[in-house]
N, CA, C, O and the ligand as a Tripos MOL2 file, in Angstrom:
@<TRIPOS>MOLECULE
protein
  289   287    73     0     0
PROTEIN
NO_CHARGES

@<TRIPOS>ATOM
      1 N           0.7920   -1.1210   -0.0330 N.3       1 MET1
      2 CA         -0.0550   -0.1030   -0.0590 C.3       1 MET1
      3 C           0.9440    1.4330    0.0200 C.2       1 MET1
      4 O           1.8830    1.6620    0.7820 O.2       1 MET1
      5 N           0.4730    2.1490   -0.8350 N.am      2 THR2
      6 CA          1.4020    3.2440   -1.0800 C.3       2 THR2
      7 C           0.7380    4.5970   -0.5320 C.2       2 THR2
      8 O          -0.3260    4.9900   -1.0110 O.2       2 THR2
      9 N           1.3320    5.2280    0.3820 N.am      3 THR3
     10 CA          0.8960    6.6670    1.1470 C.3       3 THR3
     11 C           1.7490    7.6540    0.5080 C.2       3 THR3
     12 O           2.9720    7.5220    0.4550 O.2       3 THR3
     13 N           1.0400    8.7610   -0.0370 N.am      4 ILE4
     14 CA          1.7140    9.9900   -0.4730 C.3       4 ILE4
     15 C           1.4760   11.0310    0.4550 C.2       4 ILE4
     16 O           0.7200   10.7960    1.3980 O.2       4 ILE4
     17 N           2.0190   12.1850    0.3320 N.am      5 LYS5
     18 CA          1.7510   13.4010    1.1540 C.3       5 LYS5
     19 C           0.6260   14.0850    0.3020 C.2       5 LYS5
     20 O           0.6730   14.3460   -0.9000 O.2       5 LYS5
     21 N          -0.4600   14.3340    1.2420 N.am      6 CYS6
     22 CA         -1.5310   15.2650    0.6110 C.3       6 CYS6
     23 C          -1.2500   16.7330    0.2310 C.2       6 CYS6
     24 O          -1.0330   17.5460    1.1300 O.2       6 CYS6
     25 N          -1.2450   17.1060   -1.0650 N.am      7 PRO7
     26 CA         -1.0340   18.3630   -1.3830 C.3       7 PRO7
     27 C          -1.6360   19.5050   -0.7310 C.2       7 PRO7
     28 O          -1.1310   20.6260   -0.7870 O.2       7 PRO7
     29 N          -2.7830   19.2210   -0.0690 N.am      8 GLN8
     30 CA         -3.6320   20.1510    0.5640 C.3       8 GLN8
     31 C          -3.1960   20.4280    2.1820 C.2       8 GLN8
     32 O          -2.8590   21.5010    2.6820 O.2       8 GLN8
     33 N          -3.3060   19.2180    2.7740 N.am      9 CYS9
     34 CA         -2.9280   19.3400    4.2910 C.3       9 CYS9
     35 C          -1.7530   18.8190    4.6670 C.2       9 CYS9
     36 O          -1.3560   18.9950    5.8200 O.2       9 CYS9
     37 N          -1.0130   18.0920    3.7410 N.am     10 GLY10
     38 CA          0.3000   17.5050    4.0100 C.3      10 GLY10
     39 C           0.3740   16.3630    4.7850 C.2      10 GLY10
     40 O           1.4340   15.8720    5.1720 O.2      10 GLY10
     41 N          -0.8640   15.8790    5.0480 N.am     11 GLY11
     42 CA         -1.0500   14.4530    5.7610 C.3      11 GLY11
     43 C          -0.9820   13.4870    4.9310 C.2      11 GLY11
     44 O          -1.0340   13.7340    3.7270 O.2      11 GLY11
     45 N          -0.8570   12.2270    5.3830 N.am     12 PRO12
     46 CA         -0.6780   10.9410    4.6520 C.3      12 PRO12
     47 C          -2.0250   10.7680    3.8120 C.2      12 PRO12
     48 O          -3.1590   10.9650    4.2490 O.2      12 PRO12
     49 N          -1.7060   10.3880    2.6040 N.am     13 SER13
     50 CA         -3.0550   10.1610    1.7840 C.3      13 SER13
     51 C          -2.8340    8.7580    0.9830 C.2      13 SER13
     52 O          -1.7900    8.5440    0.3670 O.2      13 SER13
     53 N          -3.6620    8.0350    1.0300 N.am     14 LEU14
     54 CA         -3.5740    6.7280    0.4680 C.3      14 LEU14
     55 C          -3.6340    6.7390   -1.1900 C.2      14 LEU14
     56 O          -4.5630    7.2390   -1.8240 O.2      14 LEU14
     57 N          -2.5460    6.1350   -1.7420 N.am     15 TRP15
     58 CA         -2.4580    6.1260   -3.0810 C.3      15 TRP15
     59 C          -3.0580    4.7570   -3.6410 C.2      15 TRP15
     60 O          -2.3910    3.7700   -3.9510 O.2      15 TRP15
     61 N          -4.4460    4.8860   -3.7120 N.am     16 ASP16
     62 CA         -5.1280    3.4900   -3.9170 C.3      16 ASP16
     63 C          -6.3950    3.7900   -4.7630 C.2      16 ASP16
     64 O          -6.8980    4.9120   -4.7050 O.2      16 ASP16
     65 N          -6.8710    2.9170   -5.4670 N.am     17 GLU17
     66 CA         -8.1160    3.2370   -6.1680 C.3      17 GLU17
     67 C          -9.1410    3.4650   -5.2840 C.2      17 GLU17
     68 O         -10.0280    4.2090   -5.7000 O.2      17 GLU17
     69 N          -9.2820    2.9210   -3.9200 N.am     18 SER18
     70 CA        -10.2350    3.1380   -2.9980 C.3      18 SER18
     71 C         -10.1340    4.5230   -2.6440 C.2      18 SER18
     72 O         -11.0980    4.9400   -2.0010 O.2      18 SER18
     73 N          -9.2090    5.3610   -2.8970 N.am     19 ASN19
     74 CA         -9.1870    6.8910   -2.4000 C.3      19 ASN19
     75 C          -9.5580    7.4300   -3.6410 C.2      19 ASN19
     76 O          -8.7350    7.4350   -4.5560 O.2      19 ASN19
     77 N         -10.8000    7.9290   -3.8110 N.am     20 LYS20
     78 CA        -11.2450    8.5350   -4.8050 C.3      20 LYS20
     79 C         -10.8270   10.0740   -5.0660 C.2      20 LYS20
     80 O         -10.9730   10.7010   -6.1150 O.2      20 LYS20
     81 N         -10.2800   10.5140   -3.8720 N.am     21 ALA21
     82 CA        -10.0390   12.0350   -3.7950 C.3      21 ALA21
     83 C          -8.3200   12.1730   -4.1210 C.2      21 ALA21
     84 O          -7.7240   13.2490   -4.0720 O.2      21 ALA21
     85 N          -7.7270   10.9600   -4.4320 N.am     22 ARG22
     86 CA         -6.1050   11.1470   -4.5280 C.3      22 ARG22
     87 C          -5.8810   12.1560   -5.6370 C.2      22 ARG22
     88 O          -6.7540   12.3240   -6.4880 O.2      22 ARG22
     89 N          -4.9030   12.7390   -5.6550 N.am     23 PRO23
     90 CA         -3.6620   12.7340   -4.5600 C.3      23 PRO23
     91 C          -4.1220   13.2190   -3.2740 C.2      23 PRO23
     92 O          -3.3720   13.1150   -2.3030 O.2      23 PRO23
     93 N          -5.2530   13.7310   -3.1610 N.am     24 PHE24
     94 CA         -5.6210   14.2740   -1.7290 C.3      24 PHE24
     95 C          -6.2030   13.2190   -0.8450 C.2      24 PHE24
     96 O          -6.8930   12.2990   -1.2850 O.2      24 PHE24
     97 N          -5.8890   13.3870    0.4730 N.am     25 CYS25
     98 CA         -6.2430   12.4840    1.3740 C.3      25 CYS25
     99 C          -7.8560   12.1780    1.5700 C.2      25 CYS25
    100 O          -8.2980   11.1180    2.0120 O.2      25 CYS25
    101 N          -8.5730   13.2060    1.1950 N.am     26 CYS26
    102 CA        -10.0830   13.0970    1.3470 C.3      26 CYS26
    103 C         -10.8120   14.0520    0.4120 C.2      26 CYS26
    104 O         -10.1810   14.9570   -0.1340 O.2      26 CYS26
    105 N         -12.0760   13.8910    0.2120 N.am     27 ASP27
    106 CA        -12.6810   14.7890   -0.5490 C.3      27 ASP27
    107 C         -12.6090   16.2410   -0.2060 C.2      27 ASP27
    108 O         -12.6100   17.1570   -1.0280 O.2      27 ASP27
    109 N         -12.5520   16.3440    0.9510 N.am     28 ARG28
    110 CA        -12.5910   17.9350    1.4840 C.3      28 ARG28
    111 C         -11.3760   18.5540    1.1500 C.2      28 ARG28
    112 O         -11.4020   19.7020    0.7060 O.2      28 ARG28
    113 N         -10.0470   17.8070    1.3370 N.am     29 CYS29
    114 CA         -8.7300   18.5400    0.7300 C.3      29 CYS29
    115 C          -9.0700   18.7270   -0.7360 C.2      29 CYS29
    116 O          -8.8680   19.8380   -1.2240 O.2      29 CYS29
    117 N          -9.5370   17.8090   -1.4460 N.am     30 LYS30
    118 CA         -9.8010   17.8580   -2.9090 C.3      30 LYS30
    119 C         -10.5570   19.0610   -3.0820 C.2      30 LYS30
    120 O         -10.0760   19.8930   -3.8510 O.2      30 LYS30
    121 N         -11.7220   19.3380   -2.4810 N.am     31 LEU31
    122 CA        -12.5600   20.3260   -2.8060 C.3      31 LEU31
    123 C         -12.0320   21.6380   -2.3910 C.2      31 LEU31
    124 O         -12.3650   22.6500   -3.0080 O.2      31 LEU31
    125 N         -11.2000   21.6870   -1.3470 N.am     32 ILE32
    126 CA        -10.4520   22.8540   -0.7830 C.3      32 ILE32
    127 C          -9.5250   23.2840   -1.9870 C.2      32 ILE32
    128 O          -9.5710   24.4540   -2.3690 O.2      32 ILE32
    129 N          -8.7600   22.4530   -2.5420 N.am     33 ASP33
    130 CA         -7.8250   22.7120   -3.4840 C.3      33 ASP33
    131 C          -8.4540   23.2550   -4.7690 C.2      33 ASP33
    132 O          -8.0310   24.2370   -5.3800 O.2      33 ASP33
    133 N          -9.5590   22.4750   -5.1280 N.am     34 LEU34
    134 CA        -10.3170   23.0560   -6.3030 C.3      34 LEU34
    135 C         -10.8000   24.3650   -6.1750 C.2      34 LEU34
    136 O         -10.6280   25.2210   -7.0430 O.2      34 LEU34
    137 N         -11.4380   24.5620   -5.0550 N.am     35 GLY35
    138 CA        -11.9450   25.9690   -4.7450 C.3      35 GLY35
    139 C         -10.9330   27.2260   -4.6350 C.2      35 GLY35
    140 O         -11.1620   28.3780   -5.0040 O.2      35 GLY35
    141 N          -9.7410   26.7120   -4.0280 N.am     36 ALA36
    142 CA         -8.7250   27.7830   -4.3310 C.3      36 ALA36
    143 C          -8.4150   28.0540   -5.6690 C.2      36 ALA36
    144 O          -8.4840   29.1860   -6.1470 O.2      36 ALA36
    145 N          -8.1200   27.1820   -6.2110 N.am     37 TRP37
    146 CA         -7.7980   27.3240   -7.8160 C.3      37 TRP37
    147 C          -8.8630   28.0870   -8.3730 C.2      37 TRP37
    148 O          -8.5010   29.0000   -9.1140 O.2      37 TRP37
    149 N         -10.1370   27.9340   -8.1930 N.am     38 ALA38
    150 CA        -11.2780   28.6070   -9.0290 C.3      38 ALA38
    151 C         -11.2560   29.9800   -8.6350 C.2      38 ALA38
    152 O         -11.3190   30.8800   -9.4740 O.2      38 ALA38
    153 N         -11.1500   30.2430   -7.1260 N.am     39 SER39
    154 CA        -11.4400   31.5350   -6.8700 C.3      39 SER39
    155 C         -10.2810   32.3300   -7.2560 C.2      39 SER39
    156 O         -10.4520   33.5460   -7.3360 O.2      39 SER39
    157 N          -9.1360   31.8480   -7.5080 N.am     40 GLU40
    158 CA         -7.7790   32.6990   -7.9310 C.3      40 GLU40
    159 C          -8.1420   32.9340   -9.3780 C.2      40 GLU40
    160 O          -7.8950   34.0380   -9.8620 O.2      40 GLU40
    161 N          -8.6860   32.0270  -10.0830 N.am     41 SER41
    162 CA         -8.9080   32.3240  -11.4610 C.3      41 SER41
    163 C          -9.9750   33.5330  -11.8170 C.2      41 SER41
    164 O          -9.9440   34.2430  -12.8220 O.2      41 SER41
    165 N         -10.9330   33.5850  -10.7260 N.am     42 TYR42
    166 CA        -11.9270   34.5760  -10.8540 C.3      42 TYR42
    167 C         -11.4250   35.9330  -10.3760 C.2      42 TYR42
    168 O         -12.1030   36.9320  -10.6150 O.2      42 TYR42
    169 N         -10.2820   36.0220   -9.7180 N.am     43 GLN43
    170 CA         -9.8210   37.2560   -9.1810 C.3      43 GLN43
    171 C          -8.8200   37.9980  -10.4240 C.2      43 GLN43
    172 O          -8.2520   39.0710  -10.2210 O.2      43 GLN43
    173 N          -8.7290   37.3470  -11.5420 N.am     44 ILE44
    174 CA         -7.8870   37.9100  -12.5030 C.3      44 ILE44
    175 C          -8.7900   39.0520  -13.2340 C.2      44 ILE44
    176 O          -9.7660   38.6790  -13.8850 O.2      44 ILE44
    177 N          -8.4810   40.4290  -13.1360 N.am     45 PRO45
    178 CA         -9.3520   41.2370  -13.5480 C.3      45 PRO45
    179 C          -9.3800   41.2060  -15.0810 C.2      45 PRO45
    180 O          -8.3210   41.0900  -15.6960 O.2      45 PRO45
    181 N         -10.4880   41.3000  -15.6820 N.am     46 VAL46
    182 CA        -10.6250   41.2780  -17.1260 C.3      46 VAL46
    183 C         -11.1420   42.6860  -17.4720 C.2      46 VAL46
    184 O         -12.2470   43.1170  -17.1440 O.2      46 VAL46
    185 N         -10.1600   43.3820  -18.2120 N.am     47 GLN47
    186 CA        -10.4420   44.8270  -18.6380 C.3      47 GLN47
    187 C         -10.1770   44.7980  -20.1350 C.2      47 GLN47
    188 O          -9.0940   44.6060  -20.6890 O.2      47 GLN47
    189 N         -11.4880   45.0470  -20.7440 N.am     48 PRO48
    190 CA        -11.4830   45.1220  -22.2160 C.3      48 PRO48
    191 C         -10.4640   46.2650  -22.5890 C.2      48 PRO48
    192 O         -10.5340   47.3830  -22.0790 O.2      48 PRO48
    193 N          -9.6750   45.9650  -23.3580 N.am     49 SER49
    194 CA         -8.6370   47.1420  -23.8510 C.3      49 SER49
    195 C          -9.2390   47.9920  -25.2680 C.2      49 SER49
    196 O          -9.5260   47.4370  -26.3290 O.2      49 SER49
    197 N          -9.3200   49.1370  -25.0490 N.am     50 ASP50
    198 CA         -9.7580   50.0260  -26.2970 C.3      50 ASP50
    199 C          -9.1150   49.5580  -27.6120 C.2      50 ASP50
    200 O          -9.7820   49.5070  -28.6450 O.2      50 ASP50
    201 N          -7.7740   49.2040  -27.5690 N.am     51 GLU51
    202 CA         -7.0570   48.9390  -28.8400 C.3      51 GLU51
    203 C          -7.8420   47.7000  -29.4420 C.2      51 GLU51
    204 O          -8.2160   47.6520  -30.6140 O.2      51 GLU51
    205 N          -8.0510   46.6870  -28.4840 N.am     52 ALA52
    206 CA         -8.7730   45.5720  -28.9630 C.3      52 ALA52
    207 C         -10.0770   45.8010  -29.5990 C.2      52 ALA52
    208 O         -10.4310   45.1660  -30.5920 O.2      52 ALA52
    209 N         -10.7190   46.6100  -29.0930 N.am     53 TYR53
    210 CA        -12.1040   47.0090  -29.7600 C.3      53 TYR53
    211 C         -11.9940   47.6140  -30.9530 C.2      53 TYR53
    212 O         -12.6650   47.2600  -31.9220 O.2      53 TYR53
    213 N         -11.2250   48.4780  -30.9790 N.am     54 GLU54
    214 CA        -10.7480   49.1690  -32.4400 C.3      54 GLU54
    215 C         -10.3670   48.1410  -33.4210 C.2      54 GLU54
    216 O         -10.8760   48.0780  -34.5400 O.2      54 GLU54
    217 N          -9.5150   47.3840  -33.0090 N.am     55 ASP55
    218 CA         -9.1170   46.3210  -33.9840 C.3      55 ASP55
    219 C         -10.5890   45.5460  -34.5900 C.2      55 ASP55
    220 O         -10.8220   45.3800  -35.7880 O.2      55 ASP55
    221 N         -11.3310   45.2060  -33.6630 N.am     56 TYR56
    222 CA        -12.4470   44.5130  -34.0670 C.3      56 TYR56
    223 C         -13.5420   45.3290  -34.9220 C.2      56 TYR56
    224 O         -14.1930   44.8900  -35.8710 O.2      56 TYR56
    225 N         -13.5890   46.5220  -34.4080 N.am     57 SER57
    226 CA        -14.6320   47.2860  -35.2170 C.3      57 SER57
    227 C         -13.9800   47.7040  -36.6020 C.2      57 SER57
    228 O         -14.7430   47.9310  -37.5410 O.2      57 SER57
    229 N         -12.5960   47.8180  -36.7790 N.am     58 SER58
    230 CA        -12.1830   48.0390  -38.1580 C.3      58 SER58
    231 C         -12.1210   46.9110  -39.0300 C.2      58 SER58
    232 O         -12.1040   47.0560  -40.2520 O.2      58 SER58
    233 N         -12.0780   45.5720  -38.3600 N.am     59 SER59
    234 CA        -12.1360   44.5230  -39.2660 C.3      59 SER59
    235 C         -13.5410   44.1040  -39.6320 C.2      59 SER59
    236 O         -13.7300   43.4120  -40.6320 O.2      59 SER59
    237 N         -14.5380   44.5020  -38.8510 N.am     60 TYR60
    238 CA        -15.9780   43.9490  -39.0770 C.3      60 TYR60
    239 C         -16.8830   45.2410  -39.1880 C.2      60 TYR60
    240 O         -16.7770   46.1610  -38.3760 O.2      60 TYR60
    241 N         -17.7620   45.2570  -40.2200 N.am     61 ASP61
    242 CA        -18.7390   46.1460  -40.1730 C.3      61 ASP61
    243 C         -20.0200   45.7730  -39.3710 C.2      61 ASP61
    244 O         -20.1500   44.6470  -38.8910 O.2      61 ASP61
    245 N         -21.0430   46.8280  -39.2250 N.am     62 ALA62
    246 CA        -22.2280   46.4010  -38.4120 C.3      62 ALA62
    247 C         -22.8550   45.1740  -38.5270 C.2      62 ALA62
    248 O         -23.4880   44.6670  -37.6010 O.2      62 ALA62
    249 N         -22.6890   44.5880  -39.7980 N.am     63 SER63
    250 CA        -23.3750   43.2880  -40.0930 C.3      63 SER63
    251 C         -22.5690   42.1550  -39.5440 C.2      63 SER63
    252 O         -23.0370   41.0170  -39.5110 O.2      63 SER63
    253 N         -21.3430   42.4430  -39.1050 N.am     64 GLY64
    254 CA        -20.6440   41.4350  -38.5100 C.3      64 GLY64
    255 C         -19.6940   40.7420  -39.6450 C.2      64 GLY64
    256 O         -18.9470   39.8100  -39.3460 O.2      64 GLY64
    257 N         -19.7740   41.2330  -40.8800 N.am     65 LEU65
    258 CA        -18.8970   40.6610  -41.9650 C.3      65 LEU65
    259 C         -17.7270   41.2920  -41.8880 C.2      65 LEU65
    260 O         -17.5900   42.3800  -41.3280 O.2      65 LEU65
    261 N         -16.8870   40.7060  -42.3960 N.am     66 PRO66
    262 CA        -15.2420   41.2430  -42.6710 C.3      66 PRO66
    263 C         -15.5890   42.5560  -43.4900 C.2      66 PRO66
    264 O         -16.5490   42.5720  -44.2600 O.2      66 PRO66
    265 N         -14.7900   43.6300  -43.2970 N.am     67 ALA67
    266 CA        -14.9600   44.9200  -43.9940 C.3      67 ALA67
    267 C         -14.5220   44.6170  -45.4060 C.2      67 ALA67
    268 O         -15.0720   45.2120  -46.3320 O.2      67 ALA67
    269 N         -13.4920   43.6590  -45.6560 N.am     68 ASN68
    270 CA        -13.1120   43.5860  -47.1360 C.3      68 ASN68
    271 C         -14.0510   42.6840  -47.8140 C.2      68 ASN68
    272 O         -13.7600   42.4150  -48.9790 O.2      68 ASN68
    273 N         -15.2640   42.0880  -47.2620 N.am     69 ALA69
    274 CA        -16.2020   41.3160  -47.9020 C.3      69 ALA69
    275 C         -16.8670   41.9550  -49.0670 C.2      69 ALA69
    276 O         -17.2380   43.1150  -48.8920 O.2      69 ALA69
    277 N         -17.0890   41.3990  -50.2480 N.am     70 THR70
    278 CA        -17.8550   42.1330  -51.3330 C.3      70 THR70
    279 C         -19.2130   42.2680  -50.8120 C.2      70 THR70
    280 O         -19.7470   41.2980  -50.2750 O.2      70 THR70
    281 N         -19.8250   43.4000  -50.9250 N.am     71 LYS71
    282 CA        -21.2110   43.7030  -50.7590 C.3      71 LYS71
    283 C         -21.8770   43.7880  -51.9580 C.2      71 LYS71
    284 O         -21.3310   44.3790  -52.8900 O.2      71 LYS71
    285 N         -22.9960   43.2830  -52.0950 N.am     72 HIS72
    286 CA        -23.8570   43.2460  -53.2970 C.3      72 HIS72
    287 C         -25.4050   43.6790  -52.8090 C.2      72 HIS72
    288 O         -26.3210   43.7250  -53.6290 O.2      72 HIS72
    289 ZN         -5.6260   16.2640    3.1060 Zn       73 ZN73
@<TRIPOS>BOND
     1     1     2 1
     2     2     3 1
     3     3     4 2
     4     3     5 am
     5     5     6 1
     6     6     7 1
     7     7     8 2
     8     7     9 am
     9     9    10 1
    10    10    11 1
    11    11    12 2
    12    11    13 am
    13    13    14 1
    14    14    15 1
    15    15    16 2
    16    15    17 am
    17    17    18 1
    18    18    19 1
    19    19    20 2
    20    19    21 am
    21    21    22 1
    22    22    23 1
    23    23    24 2
    24    23    25 am
    25    25    26 1
    26    26    27 1
    27    27    28 2
    28    27    29 am
    29    29    30 1
    30    30    31 1
    31    31    32 2
    32    31    33 am
    33    33    34 1
    34    34    35 1
    35    35    36 2
    36    35    37 am
    37    37    38 1
    38    38    39 1
    39    39    40 2
    40    39    41 am
    41    41    42 1
    42    42    43 1
    43    43    44 2
    44    43    45 am
    45    45    46 1
    46    46    47 1
    47    47    48 2
    48    47    49 am
    49    49    50 1
    50    50    51 1
    51    51    52 2
    52    51    53 am
    53    53    54 1
    54    54    55 1
    55    55    56 2
    56    55    57 am
    57    57    58 1
    58    58    59 1
    59    59    60 2
    60    59    61 am
    61    61    62 1
    62    62    63 1
    63    63    64 2
    64    63    65 am
    65    65    66 1
    66    66    67 1
    67    67    68 2
    68    67    69 am
    69    69    70 1
    70    70    71 1
    71    71    72 2
    72    71    73 am
    73    73    74 1
    74    74    75 1
    75    75    76 2
    76    75    77 am
    77    77    78 1
    78    78    79 1
    79    79    80 2
    80    79    81 am
    81    81    82 1
    82    82    83 1
    83    83    84 2
    84    83    85 am
    85    85    86 1
    86    86    87 1
    87    87    88 2
    88    87    89 am
    89    89    90 1
    90    90    91 1
    91    91    92 2
    92    91    93 am
    93    93    94 1
    94    94    95 1
    95    95    96 2
    96    95    97 am
    97    97    98 1
    98    98    99 1
    99    99   100 2
   100    99   101 am
   101   101   102 1
   102   102   103 1
   103   103   104 2
   104   103   105 am
   105   105   106 1
   106   106   107 1
   107   107   108 2
   108   107   109 am
   109   109   110 1
   110   110   111 1
   111   111   112 2
   112   111   113 am
   113   113   114 1
   114   114   115 1
   115   115   116 2
   116   115   117 am
   117   117   118 1
   118   118   119 1
   119   119   120 2
   120   119   121 am
   121   121   122 1
   122   122   123 1
   123   123   124 2
   124   123   125 am
   125   125   126 1
   126   126   127 1
   127   127   128 2
   128   127   129 am
   129   129   130 1
   130   130   131 1
   131   131   132 2
   132   131   133 am
   133   133   134 1
   134   134   135 1
   135   135   136 2
   136   135   137 am
   137   137   138 1
   138   138   139 1
   139   139   140 2
   140   139   141 am
   141   141   142 1
   142   142   143 1
   143   143   144 2
   144   143   145 am
   145   145   146 1
   146   146   147 1
   147   147   148 2
   148   147   149 am
   149   149   150 1
   150   150   151 1
   151   151   152 2
   152   151   153 am
   153   153   154 1
   154   154   155 1
   155   155   156 2
   156   155   157 am
   157   157   158 1
   158   158   159 1
   159   159   160 2
   160   159   161 am
   161   161   162 1
   162   162   163 1
   163   163   164 2
   164   163   165 am
   165   165   166 1
   166   166   167 1
   167   167   168 2
   168   167   169 am
   169   169   170 1
   170   170   171 1
   171   171   172 2
   172   171   173 am
   173   173   174 1
   174   174   175 1
   175   175   176 2
   176   175   177 am
   177   177   178 1
   178   178   179 1
   179   179   180 2
   180   179   181 am
   181   181   182 1
   182   182   183 1
   183   183   184 2
   184   183   185 am
   185   185   186 1
   186   186   187 1
   187   187   188 2
   188   187   189 am
   189   189   190 1
   190   190   191 1
   191   191   192 2
   192   191   193 am
   193   193   194 1
   194   194   195 1
   195   195   196 2
   196   195   197 am
   197   197   198 1
   198   198   199 1
   199   199   200 2
   200   199   201 am
   201   201   202 1
   202   202   203 1
   203   203   204 2
   204   203   205 am
   205   205   206 1
   206   206   207 1
   207   207   208 2
   208   207   209 am
   209   209   210 1
   210   210   211 1
   211   211   212 2
   212   211   213 am
   213   213   214 1
   214   214   215 1
   215   215   216 2
   216   215   217 am
   217   217   218 1
   218   218   219 1
   219   219   220 2
   220   219   221 am
   221   221   222 1
   222   222   223 1
   223   223   224 2
   224   223   225 am
   225   225   226 1
   226   226   227 1
   227   227   228 2
   228   227   229 am
   229   229   230 1
   230   230   231 1
   231   231   232 2
   232   231   233 am
   233   233   234 1
   234   234   235 1
   235   235   236 2
   236   235   237 am
   237   237   238 1
   238   238   239 1
   239   239   240 2
   240   239   241 am
   241   241   242 1
   242   242   243 1
   243   243   244 2
   244   243   245 am
   245   245   246 1
   246   246   247 1
   247   247   248 2
   248   247   249 am
   249   249   250 1
   250   250   251 1
   251   251   252 2
   252   251   253 am
   253   253   254 1
   254   254   255 1
   255   255   256 2
   256   255   257 am
   257   257   258 1
   258   258   259 1
   259   259   260 2
   260   259   261 am
   261   261   262 1
   262   262   263 1
   263   263   264 2
   264   263   265 am
   265   265   266 1
   266   266   267 1
   267   267   268 2
   268   267   269 am
   269   269   270 1
   270   270   271 1
   271   271   272 2
   272   271   273 am
   273   273   274 1
   274   274   275 1
   275   275   276 2
   276   275   277 am
   277   277   278 1
   278   278   279 1
   279   279   280 2
   280   279   281 am
   281   281   282 1
   282   282   283 1
   283   283   284 2
   284   283   285 am
   285   285   286 1
   286   286   287 1
   287   287   288 2
@<TRIPOS>SUBSTRUCTURE
     1 MET1         2 RESIDUE 1 A MET
     2 THR2         6 RESIDUE 1 A THR
     3 THR3        10 RESIDUE 1 A THR
     4 ILE4        14 RESIDUE 1 A ILE
     5 LYS5        18 RESIDUE 1 A LYS
     6 CYS6        22 RESIDUE 1 A CYS
     7 PRO7        26 RESIDUE 1 A PRO
     8 GLN8        30 RESIDUE 1 A GLN
     9 CYS9        34 RESIDUE 1 A CYS
    10 GLY10       38 RESIDUE 1 A GLY
    11 GLY11       42 RESIDUE 1 A GLY
    12 PRO12       46 RESIDUE 1 A PRO
    13 SER13       50 RESIDUE 1 A SER
    14 LEU14       54 RESIDUE 1 A LEU
    15 TRP15       58 RESIDUE 1 A TRP
    16 ASP16       62 RESIDUE 1 A ASP
    17 GLU17       66 RESIDUE 1 A GLU
    18 SER18       70 RESIDUE 1 A SER
    19 ASN19       74 RESIDUE 1 A ASN
    20 LYS20       78 RESIDUE 1 A LYS
    21 ALA21       82 RESIDUE 1 A ALA
    22 ARG22       86 RESIDUE 1 A ARG
    23 PRO23       90 RESIDUE 1 A PRO
    24 PHE24       94 RESIDUE 1 A PHE
    25 CYS25       98 RESIDUE 1 A CYS
    26 CYS26      102 RESIDUE 1 A CYS
    27 ASP27      106 RESIDUE 1 A ASP
    28 ARG28      110 RESIDUE 1 A ARG
    29 CYS29      114 RESIDUE 1 A CYS
    30 LYS30      118 RESIDUE 1 A LYS
    31 LEU31      122 RESIDUE 1 A LEU
    32 ILE32      126 RESIDUE 1 A ILE
    33 ASP33      130 RESIDUE 1 A ASP
    34 LEU34      134 RESIDUE 1 A LEU
    35 GLY35      138 RESIDUE 1 A GLY
    36 ALA36      142 RESIDUE 1 A ALA
    37 TRP37      146 RESIDUE 1 A TRP
    38 ALA38      150 RESIDUE 1 A ALA
    39 SER39      154 RESIDUE 1 A SER
    40 GLU40      158 RESIDUE 1 A GLU
    41 SER41      162 RESIDUE 1 A SER
    42 TYR42      166 RESIDUE 1 A TYR
    43 GLN43      170 RESIDUE 1 A GLN
    44 ILE44      174 RESIDUE 1 A ILE
    45 PRO45      178 RESIDUE 1 A PRO
    46 VAL46      182 RESIDUE 1 A VAL
    47 GLN47      186 RESIDUE 1 A GLN
    48 PRO48      190 RESIDUE 1 A PRO
    49 SER49      194 RESIDUE 1 A SER
    50 ASP50      198 RESIDUE 1 A ASP
    51 GLU51      202 RESIDUE 1 A GLU
    52 ALA52      206 RESIDUE 1 A ALA
    53 TYR53      210 RESIDUE 1 A TYR
    54 GLU54      214 RESIDUE 1 A GLU
    55 ASP55      218 RESIDUE 1 A ASP
    56 TYR56      222 RESIDUE 1 A TYR
    57 SER57      226 RESIDUE 1 A SER
    58 SER58      230 RESIDUE 1 A SER
    59 SER59      234 RESIDUE 1 A SER
    60 TYR60      238 RESIDUE 1 A TYR
    61 ASP61      242 RESIDUE 1 A ASP
    62 ALA62      246 RESIDUE 1 A ALA
    63 SER63      250 RESIDUE 1 A SER
    64 GLY64      254 RESIDUE 1 A GLY
    65 LEU65      258 RESIDUE 1 A LEU
    66 PRO66      262 RESIDUE 1 A PRO
    67 ALA67      266 RESIDUE 1 A ALA
    68 ASN68      270 RESIDUE 1 A ASN
    69 ALA69      274 RESIDUE 1 A ALA
    70 THR70      278 RESIDUE 1 A THR
    71 LYS71      282 RESIDUE 1 A LYS
    72 HIS72      286 RESIDUE 1 A HIS
    73 ZN73       289 GROUP 0 **** ****
């Protein structure tokens, strides 16, 4: 039987098919880790840049077609 160190709490974690939370020692540690990862990613500020918007509006006209598309 192999025991590894739980990445969340540092305690012994059973590396076995019976441990559904591996490499974590238990579901709780697994959820804490996933939760921390999720909340970190949500904290990244998403600020649309004016430059990117202008690039978009110059490439596409109001109909959403590329500006260089032939109109009939
Ligand atoms: Zn743990």
